[in-house]
C-alpha positions as CSV (number, residue, x, y, z in Angstrom):
1,M,-22.3,306.9,247.9
2,P,-21.0,303.5,249.6
3,K,-21.1,303.3,253.0
4,R,-17.6,304.3,254.9
5,R,-16.8,301.7,257.6
6,N,-16.3,302.8,261.1
7,P,-12.5,302.8,261.5
8,A,-12.6,300.6,264.4
9,D,-13.9,298.3,261.9
10,E,-11.0,298.5,259.1
11,E,-8.6,298.3,261.9
12,A,-10.1,294.6,262.9
13,L,-10.0,293.8,259.4
14,R,-6.7,294.5,258.6
15,I,-5.5,292.6,261.4
16,S,-8.0,289.4,260.8
17,N,-6.2,289.8,257.0
18,A,-2.4,290.1,258.5
19,I,-3.5,287.1,260.9
20,D,-4.6,285.1,257.5
21,E,-1.4,285.9,256.0
22,D,0.8,284.9,258.6
23,L,-1.0,281.4,259.0
24,R,-0.9,280.7,255.2
25,R,3.2,281.6,255.8
26,E,3.6,279.1,258.8
27,R,1.3,277.0,256.7
28,E,4.1,276.9,253.4
29,V,6.8,276.9,255.8
30,L,5.8,273.6,257.3
31,R,4.7,272.4,254.0
32,R,8.2,273.3,252.9
33,R,10.0,271.8,256.0
34,R,7.6,268.4,255.8
35,N,8.8,268.3,251.8
36,K,12.5,267.9,253.5
37,D,12.3,265.8,255.6
38,V,12.6,262.5,254.9
39,K,11.1,259.4,257.5
40,V,13.5,256.0,257.1
41,M,11.4,253.2,259.0
42,L,13.9,250.2,259.6
43,L,11.8,247.2,260.4
44,G,13.0,243.7,261.0
45,Q,13.5,240.9,263.6
46,A,15.5,240.9,266.8
47,E,19.2,241.0,265.4
48,S,18.6,241.4,262.0
49,G,21.2,244.0,261.6
50,K,19.0,247.5,262.1
51,S,21.5,249.0,264.5
52,T,24.5,248.4,262.4
53,L,22.9,249.6,259.3
54,Q,21.7,252.8,261.4
55,K,25.8,253.1,262.3
56,Q,26.3,252.6,258.5
57,F,24.0,255.4,257.8
58,Q,25.8,257.2,260.6
59,L,29.3,256.8,259.6
60,Y,28.9,257.9,255.9
61,Y,27.0,260.6,256.4
62,S,27.5,261.8,259.6
63,S,30.6,260.6,260.5
64,K,32.4,263.8,263.0
65,T,29.1,262.4,265.3
66,L,30.4,258.9,265.1
67,D,33.9,260.0,265.8
68,D,32.5,262.5,269.2
69,E,30.6,258.9,270.3
70,R,34.0,256.7,270.2
71,P,35.0,256.6,273.6
72,S,31.6,255.6,275.0
73,W,31.7,252.5,273.1
74,R,34.7,251.1,274.9
75,P,32.9,249.7,277.9
76,I,30.0,248.1,275.7
77,V,33.1,246.1,273.8
78,Y,34.4,245.1,276.8
79,F,30.8,244.1,277.6
80,N,30.3,242.2,274.9
81,I,34.1,240.7,275.4
82,L,32.8,239.3,279.1
83,K,29.8,237.6,277.9
84,A,31.6,236.1,275.1
85,I,33.7,234.2,277.8
86,R,31.0,233.8,279.8
87,M,29.1,231.6,277.3
88,I,32.4,229.9,276.6
89,L,32.6,228.8,280.2
90,D,29.3,227.5,280.7
91,E,29.3,225.5,277.4
92,L,33.1,224.2,278.5
93,D,31.2,223.4,282.0
94,W,28.5,221.7,280.8
95,Q,30.5,219.7,277.8
96,Y,33.8,218.7,280.1
97,G,32.5,218.8,283.6
98,L,34.7,221.9,284.6
99,G,34.1,223.2,287.9
100,T,31.3,220.4,288.9
101,S,33.5,218.1,291.7
102,G,31.7,218.8,295.1
103,S,30.5,222.1,295.9
104,D,33.7,224.1,295.3
105,P,33.6,226.3,292.1
106,L,36.9,226.4,291.4
107,A,37.4,222.9,292.2
108,V,39.6,221.2,289.0
109,P,38.2,217.6,287.7
110,L,40.5,215.6,285.9
111,M,38.0,213.7,284.1
112,P,34.9,215.2,282.5
113,S,31.6,215.1,285.2
114,T,29.3,212.3,283.9
115,S,26.6,213.3,286.5
116,N,24.9,215.5,284.1
117,T,24.5,213.1,281.1
118,S,21.2,212.5,280.6
119,A,20.6,216.2,281.3
120,S,19.9,218.7,277.5
121,G,22.9,220.5,277.0
122,S,22.7,224.4,277.2
123,G,24.2,225.1,274.1
124,S,24.8,221.8,271.7
125,G,20.6,221.4,271.5
126,N,21.1,217.5,272.2
127,S,20.7,215.1,274.9
128,G,22.0,212.1,277.0
129,S,26.0,211.1,277.0
130,S,26.3,211.9,272.8
131,S,25.9,215.3,273.7
132,R,29.4,215.2,275.3
133,S,32.6,215.2,273.3
134,L,35.1,213.2,273.6
135,P,38.5,215.4,274.0
136,N,42.0,214.7,275.0
137,P,42.3,214.0,278.2
138,A,45.0,216.5,278.6
139,W,42.7,219.5,277.9
140,F,41.1,219.3,281.4
141,A,43.4,220.2,283.4
142,E,44.2,223.1,281.1
143,L,41.1,224.2,280.5
144,A,40.0,223.9,284.0
145,L,43.4,226.5,285.1
146,L,42.1,229.4,282.5
147,R,38.7,229.3,284.0
148,N,39.7,229.4,287.6
149,K,41.6,232.3,286.1
150,L,38.9,233.9,284.3
151,L,36.6,233.9,286.7
152,P,37.2,236.9,288.7
153,L,37.0,238.6,285.1
154,V,33.7,237.6,284.3
155,A,32.0,238.3,287.9
156,S,32.5,242.0,286.2
157,E,29.8,241.3,283.9
158,D,26.8,241.9,285.9
159,A,28.6,245.1,287.7
160,L,29.2,246.7,284.4
161,A,26.0,246.0,282.7
162,A,24.4,248.1,285.8
163,E,27.5,250.5,285.7
164,L,26.3,251.5,281.8
165,S,22.2,251.2,282.7
166,G,22.5,255.5,283.9
167,G,21.1,254.9,286.8
168,V,18.0,253.3,285.3
169,T,16.7,249.7,286.8
170,V,14.3,247.5,284.6
171,T,12.4,244.2,286.6
172,G,11.7,241.3,284.8
173,G,13.5,238.7,282.2
174,R,14.9,238.9,278.8
175,T,11.2,238.9,277.2
176,G,8.7,241.3,278.1
177,V,10.7,244.8,279.3
178,Y,10.0,247.5,277.9
179,V,11.5,251.2,278.7
180,R,11.4,254.8,277.2
181,S,12.0,255.9,273.9
182,G,15.1,256.9,273.3
183,W,16.8,253.6,275.9
184,Q,18.9,250.6,274.4
185,A,19.8,247.4,276.5
186,L,22.1,245.4,277.0
187,I,21.4,241.3,277.3
188,T,22.9,239.1,279.4
189,G,21.6,235.3,280.0
190,K,20.5,237.0,283.3
191,G,18.8,239.8,283.2
192,S,18.6,243.5,280.9
193,W,20.3,246.6,281.9
194,P,18.9,249.9,279.7
195,L,21.5,252.1,278.3
196,S,20.8,255.7,278.6
197,D,21.1,258.0,275.9
198,N,22.8,260.5,277.4
199,Y,25.2,257.9,279.3
200,R,27.7,259.5,276.5
201,T,28.1,262.7,278.0
202,T,26.8,261.9,281.8
203,M,29.4,259.1,283.1
204,T,31.0,260.7,285.5
205,P,34.9,259.1,286.7
206,R,32.8,257.3,290.0
207,Q,30.3,255.8,287.6
208,S,33.3,254.8,285.1
209,A,34.9,252.9,288.0
210,V,34.1,249.5,286.9
211,T,34.7,249.9,283.5
212,N,38.3,251.1,284.6
213,I,39.0,247.9,286.5
214,V,37.5,245.8,283.5
215,A,40.1,247.6,281.0
216,K,42.6,246.3,284.3
217,T,41.5,242.8,284.5
218,L,41.1,242.7,280.7
219,A,44.8,243.9,280.2
220,A,46.0,241.2,282.9
221,S,44.3,238.5,281.5
222,Q,44.8,238.7,277.8
223,D,46.9,235.8,277.7
224,E,44.4,233.5,279.4
225,I,41.5,235.3,277.1
226,E,43.9,234.1,274.2
227,L,44.5,231.0,274.9
228,L,41.0,230.1,275.6
229,W,39.5,231.1,272.4
230,W,42.5,229.3,270.7
231,H,42.6,226.3,272.8
232,P,41.9,223.0,270.4
233,G,39.2,222.2,273.1
234,V,36.6,225.8,272.5
235,Q,37.9,225.5,268.6
236,S,36.5,221.9,268.5
237,L,32.9,222.5,270.2
238,L,32.7,226.0,267.6
239,K,33.4,223.4,264.9
240,G,31.0,221.1,266.0
241,H,28.7,223.7,266.5
242,K,28.2,222.4,270.2
243,L,29.4,226.3,271.0
244,R,26.9,228.4,269.7
245,L,28.6,232.2,270.8
246,E,26.8,235.5,269.4
247,E,28.2,237.2,265.6
248,Y,30.6,239.3,267.6
249,A,32.5,237.1,270.0
250,A,34.9,236.0,267.6
251,F,36.2,239.0,266.3
252,F,36.4,240.8,269.0
253,L,38.4,237.5,271.1
254,A,40.8,237.7,268.1
255,N,41.6,241.1,268.9
256,I,41.8,240.7,272.5
257,R,45.8,242.2,272.4
258,R,44.6,245.5,270.4
259,I,41.4,246.0,272.4
260,S,43.6,245.1,276.2
261,Q,46.1,248.1,274.8
262,P,45.7,250.9,277.9
263,D,44.8,253.6,274.9
264,Y,42.6,251.5,273.2
265,L,39.6,253.2,271.5
266,P,36.4,251.1,269.0
267,T,37.8,251.7,265.2
268,N,34.7,251.6,262.9
269,E,35.0,247.8,262.6
270,D,34.9,247.3,266.4
271,I,31.3,249.6,266.6
272,L,29.8,247.7,264.0
273,H,30.6,244.2,265.5
274,V,29.1,245.6,268.9
275,R,25.7,244.1,269.8
276,V,23.6,246.3,271.9
277,Q,20.0,245.0,271.7
278,T,17.2,247.9,270.9
279,I,14.5,248.9,273.2
280,G,11.6,250.6,271.7
281,V,12.1,253.1,268.8
282,T,14.6,255.1,268.2
283,E,15.2,258.3,266.3
284,H,18.7,259.2,264.3
285,A,18.7,262.4,262.7
286,F,21.3,263.0,259.2
287,D,21.4,266.0,257.1
288,I,22.0,264.8,253.5
289,N,22.9,267.3,250.3
290,L,20.7,266.2,247.0
291,G,21.5,268.7,244.5
292,G,22.3,271.5,246.8
293,T,19.1,270.8,248.4
294,H,19.5,269.3,252.3
295,Y,17.4,266.9,253.5
296,H,16.8,265.9,256.7
297,W,16.5,262.5,257.6
298,L,14.9,261.0,260.2
299,L,16.0,257.2,261.0
300,Y,14.0,255.0,263.0
301,D,15.8,252.0,264.4
302,V,13.1,249.6,266.4
303,G,13.1,246.9,268.6
304,G,12.9,243.6,266.5
305,A,11.4,241.4,269.4
306,R,7.7,240.0,269.1
307,G,6.6,241.8,272.3
308,Q,8.1,245.1,270.9
309,R,6.6,245.2,267.4
310,H,3.4,246.7,268.7
311,A,5.1,250.4,269.3
312,W,6.2,250.6,265.7
313,V,2.5,250.8,264.5
314,P,2.9,255.2,265.6
315,F,5.8,255.7,263.5
316,F,4.2,254.1,260.1
317,D,2.0,257.8,259.8
318,D,3.7,259.7,257.0
319,A,7.0,257.2,256.6
320,T,9.0,257.9,253.1
321,A,10.7,254.8,253.1
322,I,10.4,251.4,255.0
323,I,14.0,249.7,254.9
324,F,13.4,245.7,255.7
325,L,15.9,243.4,256.9
326,A,15.8,239.6,257.1
327,P,19.2,237.8,257.8
328,I,19.4,235.0,255.7
329,S,22.0,233.6,258.0
330,A,19.7,232.3,260.6
331,F,18.0,229.5,258.8
332,D,19.6,227.6,261.3
333,Q,17.8,229.7,264.2
334,Y,14.9,229.9,265.8
335,L,13.3,232.9,267.6
336,E,14.0,233.1,271.1
337,E,10.5,234.4,272.3
338,D,9.1,231.1,270.7
339,P,11.4,228.0,270.1
340,R,9.1,226.5,267.9
341,T,9.6,229.2,265.2
342,N,12.2,229.2,262.2
343,R,13.8,232.7,261.8
344,I,13.6,232.6,258.3
345,D,9.9,231.5,258.7
346,D,9.3,234.7,261.4
347,S,10.8,237.3,259.1
348,L,8.8,236.2,255.9
349,Q,5.5,236.3,258.3
350,L,6.8,239.8,259.4
351,F,7.4,240.7,255.8
352,T,4.2,240.0,254.6
353,A,2.8,242.2,257.5
354,I,4.4,245.2,256.4
355,C,3.6,244.7,252.6
356,S,-0.1,244.7,253.5
357,N,-0.4,247.3,256.1
358,K,-2.5,250.1,254.7
359,L,-0.6,252.3,256.5
360,L,2.8,251.6,254.7
361,A,1.0,251.6,251.6
362,N,2.6,254.8,250.1
363,A,6.0,254.3,251.4
364,A,9.0,252.9,249.3
365,L,10.5,249.1,250.2
366,V,13.6,248.3,250.3
367,L,14.3,245.0,250.9
368,M,17.9,243.9,252.7
369,L,18.8,240.1,252.7
370,N,21.3,240.5,255.5
371,K,24.6,238.8,257.1
372,T,25.1,236.7,253.4
373,D,29.0,236.5,254.9
374,L,27.7,234.5,258.1
375,L,25.6,232.6,255.7
376,R,29.0,231.8,253.3
377,E,30.8,230.7,256.6
378,K,28.1,228.3,257.7
379,L,27.3,226.8,253.7
380,E,31.0,226.1,254.0
381,A,31.3,224.3,257.1
382,G,28.7,221.9,255.9
383,I,25.5,223.3,258.0
384,K,22.7,221.9,255.9
385,V,19.8,224.3,254.7
386,R,17.1,221.3,254.3
387,K,17.7,220.0,258.1
388,Y,15.8,223.4,258.9
389,I,14.2,223.8,255.8
390,S,12.5,220.9,254.5
391,S,11.1,222.4,251.9
392,Y,14.7,223.3,250.4
393,G,14.6,219.5,249.9
394,D,17.7,218.1,247.4
395,R,19.0,221.7,246.0
396,P,22.7,222.0,246.5
397,N,23.5,223.4,249.9
398,E,26.0,226.2,247.5
399,Y,25.4,229.9,248.5
400,E,24.0,231.2,245.2
401,E,21.6,228.0,245.4
402,V,20.3,229.1,248.5
403,A,20.5,233.2,248.5
404,E,18.5,232.5,245.3
405,Y,16.0,230.5,247.3
406,F,15.3,232.8,250.0
407,R,15.3,235.6,247.5
408,A,12.5,234.3,245.7
409,H,10.7,233.3,248.9
410,F,10.3,236.9,249.7
411,I,9.9,238.3,246.4
412,Q,6.6,235.7,246.2
413,V,5.7,237.3,249.1
414,H,6.0,241.1,247.5
415,R,4.4,240.4,244.5
416,R,0.9,238.4,245.9
417,K,1.1,240.6,249.0
418,D,1.9,244.4,248.7
419,I,-1.4,246.5,248.4
420,S,0.0,249.1,246.4
421,H,2.1,246.9,243.9
422,R,5.2,249.2,244.3
423,P,8.5,248.6,243.4
424,L,10.9,246.3,245.7
425,Y,14.0,247.4,246.1
426,L,16.1,244.2,246.7
427,H,19.8,243.7,247.9
428,F,22.0,241.6,249.2
429,T,24.2,242.8,252.1
430,S,26.6,242.3,254.8
431,M,26.7,245.0,257.5
432,L,29.9,244.3,258.6
433,D,31.6,245.5,254.6
434,I,31.5,249.1,255.1
435,K,32.7,249.8,251.7
436,A,29.7,247.5,250.0
437,T,27.1,248.4,252.5
438,Q,28.1,252.5,251.8
439,S,27.7,251.8,248.3
440,I,24.1,250.0,248.8
441,I,23.4,253.7,251.0
442,I,24.0,255.8,248.1
443,N,21.7,253.0,245.8
444,V,19.6,253.0,248.7
445,G,19.3,256.4,249.7
446,E,18.7,257.4,245.7
447,A,15.7,255.6,245.3
448,I,14.0,257.0,248.7
449,M,15.0,260.2,247.0
450,R,13.6,259.8,243.8
451,S,10.5,258.2,245.7
452,H,10.1,261.0,247.7
453,L,10.2,264.0,245.1
454,T,7.6,261.6,242.9
455,K,4.8,262.2,246.2
456,I,5.5,265.7,246.9
457,G,5.6,266.6,243.1
458,L,9.1,267.7,242.3
459,A,10.0,264.5,240.1
């Protein structure tokens, strides 16, 4: 006869088997949950359009959350406007010598200053007297008067940035500043201020005092802002490429009357145009329904400056897909961190590193050649690609030729350097075109989901 087990041993075995079954079920639940998690990394250099793409995803898949956030973008729009006005006034001071008579910053010179003609221009990149424009003499008094009226508004820039910091201070200059995951920074020419993730819900009436003052000053100064923006002296600097503003500036300044209204609430277009620099890695979650099954998308928006790229690596593990953004309009621009490196060259080098990274070998790869709208504008304005990229040679300086030239270079990198020989999903994009971008988002989302389902064995 088989020996009967001790009741205590039988109870221990029952408990052990129950624990094993619970662990098995937990592993199965975790496996199924992981199968429904889609982890997408948005990669690319700084100002490539990653954050704007994230907002496009949010607009398409989670528009309610964007509606909830809408009021919080209002002070950030104001901040972008103040920075644009300051950049214009700084360039006017250099090009036309405004405010350089004596030690009084409000002094109004009647003719352009010649005291700094041997110095390098701050915005033109030229030097010597040739960097000076030859404006209509009647402009000087007009622009000096506008400048003096707008100085109090521009003086609010630092205070508004400090208010948006959410109580966190960061030391150091524009480069080499790091804040913990989940923070973003608004950048001015003088320093960096982080924007807290919970700023939207924690800002008190007292904290918003500066925002309210700026709103009232904007409303009172809208005539002067409009006159400054459309003044022939400013427009001539823009057309001569001596005044280089950030990409959002023209949109906001041209809409200053709408934005200055007391009941102003940022539109989708406003939110897409806003410039907020990402520091670190920020996670955004979206639930997407595909064939009746809900998938949880985790979108990671990363800081693209060279000093921050080391922070990407810990997020590479188990990435479902990489969306790499390369701004092909940046052929005439250089890295802020390294003025010798053309931004197109930097994008190609970075894309090479992504294609050859073993941690990303199983991730689907999407390439967005971005900012095609700005590329068209630059080419139509007569800016020559070969002036900045000598290998372009004597090819026609037309959009189709230029876009194909850049496309061919990125495809060549993929063919030569991609270690897993995966397909490349390539799109030409303009993130500010809502309809076109959302059509691309649908296509990209389907391609990523096909790759994900194949990976987990359900395709």
